[in-house]
One Martini backbone bead per residue (centre of mass of N, CA, C, O) as a GRO file, in nm:
protein
   81
    1MET     BB    1   0.182  -1.753   3.057
    2SER     BB    2   0.210  -2.056   3.238
    3ILE     BB    3   0.466  -2.298   3.226
    4ASN     BB    4   0.544  -2.579   3.403
    5ALA     BB    5   0.865  -2.738   3.461
    6GLU     BB    6   0.875  -3.033   3.637
    7VAL     BB    7   1.133  -3.184   3.852
    8VAL     BB    8   1.209  -3.488   4.013
    9LYS     BB    9   1.415  -3.641   4.225
   10ASN     BB   10   1.578  -3.921   4.230
   11ASN     BB   11   1.767  -4.129   4.409
   12ASN     BB   12   1.992  -4.206   4.153
   13GLU     BB   13   2.033  -3.886   4.086
   14ASN     BB   14   2.192  -3.645   3.931
   15ASN     BB   15   2.217  -3.316   3.836
   16LEU     BB   16   2.258  -3.360   3.529
   17ALA     BB   17   2.008  -3.536   3.482
   18ILE     BB   18   1.802  -3.328   3.571
   19LEU     BB   19   1.878  -3.108   3.371
   20ARG     BB   20   1.824  -3.278   3.118
   21ARG     BB   21   1.523  -3.334   3.179
   22PHE     BB   22   1.435  -3.038   3.192
   23THR     BB   23   1.518  -2.957   2.906
   24LYS     BB   24   1.333  -3.157   2.762
   25ARG     BB   25   1.066  -3.049   2.881
   26VAL     BB   26   1.088  -2.761   2.770
   27GLN     BB   27   1.106  -2.840   2.471
   28GLY     BB   28   0.836  -3.001   2.463
   29ALA     BB   29   0.652  -2.747   2.550
   30GLY     BB   30   0.745  -2.476   2.388
   31VAL     BB   31   0.858  -2.220   2.541
   32LEU     BB   32   1.094  -2.082   2.390
   33PRO     BB   33   0.961  -1.997   2.121
   34ARG     BB   34   0.746  -1.818   2.256
   35VAL     BB   35   0.938  -1.622   2.401
   36ARG     BB   36   1.104  -1.534   2.149
   37SER     BB   37   0.858  -1.411   1.995
   38LEU     BB   38   0.815  -1.183   2.229
   39ARG     BB   39   1.081  -1.021   2.247
   40TYR     BB   40   1.018  -0.830   1.962
   41ALA     BB   41   0.765  -0.702   2.027
   42THR     BB   42   0.522  -0.474   1.917
   43ARG     BB   43   0.335  -0.215   1.959
   44LYS     BB   44   0.084  -0.024   1.904
   45LEU     BB   45  -0.007   0.248   1.749
   46SER     BB   46  -0.115   0.539   1.787
   47PRO     BB   47  -0.321   0.751   1.628
   48TYR     BB   48  -0.130   0.995   1.638
   49VAL     BB   49   0.122   0.855   1.523
   50LYS     BB   50  -0.003   0.764   1.258
   51GLN     BB   51  -0.076   1.046   1.156
   52LYS     BB   52   0.209   1.163   1.160
   53LYS     BB   53   0.334   0.957   0.965
   54THR     BB   54   0.147   1.012   0.725
   55LEU     BB   55   0.205   1.317   0.693
   56LYS     BB   56   0.509   1.279   0.642
   57ALA     BB   57   0.481   1.108   0.383
   58ILE     BB   58   0.324   1.314   0.219
   59ALA     BB   59   0.534   1.540   0.229
   60LYS     BB   60   0.760   1.380   0.093
   61ARG     BB   61   0.615   1.319  -0.171
   62GLU     BB   62   0.575   1.614  -0.253
   63HIS     BB   63   0.876   1.689  -0.258
   64VAL     BB   64   0.961   1.490  -0.477
   65GLN     BB   65   0.771   1.592  -0.698
   66GLU     BB   66   0.893   1.876  -0.706
   67GLN     BB   67   1.184   1.788  -0.780
   68ILE     BB   68   1.106   1.657  -1.049
   69LYS     BB   69   0.983   1.913  -1.183
   70LEU     BB   70   1.267   2.072  -1.150
   71GLY     BB   71   1.505   1.844  -1.215
   72LYS     BB   72   1.661   1.722  -0.945
   73LEU     BB   73   1.508   1.457  -1.011
   74VAL     BB   74   1.462   1.126  -1.098
   75ASP     BB   75   1.228   0.930  -1.243
   76ALA     BB   76   1.190   0.595  -1.160
   77SER     BB   77   0.918   0.507  -1.316
   78ARG     BB   78   1.026   0.548  -1.617
   79GLY     BB   79   1.304   0.482  -1.661
   80ARG     BB   80   1.549   0.380  -1.880
   81LYS     BB   81   1.694   0.470  -2.219
   0.00000   0.00000   0.00000
């Protein structure tokens, strides 16, 4: 992904005008939104990490169910009466 925004200086143009024209060209090309969307992109989890995460969630779920059966936690799915 390389989009070049090139601006050439005209004879009677000062640096601020060139900078302004360059900024307009970059905004028109849509470069900044694309780069900002990639800024916080996360990579895919490896199969091993996925499996570990799933097993940890299952273990936690079993622990919560055990605590509910022992009466140490209130079952949120039943609602309050």
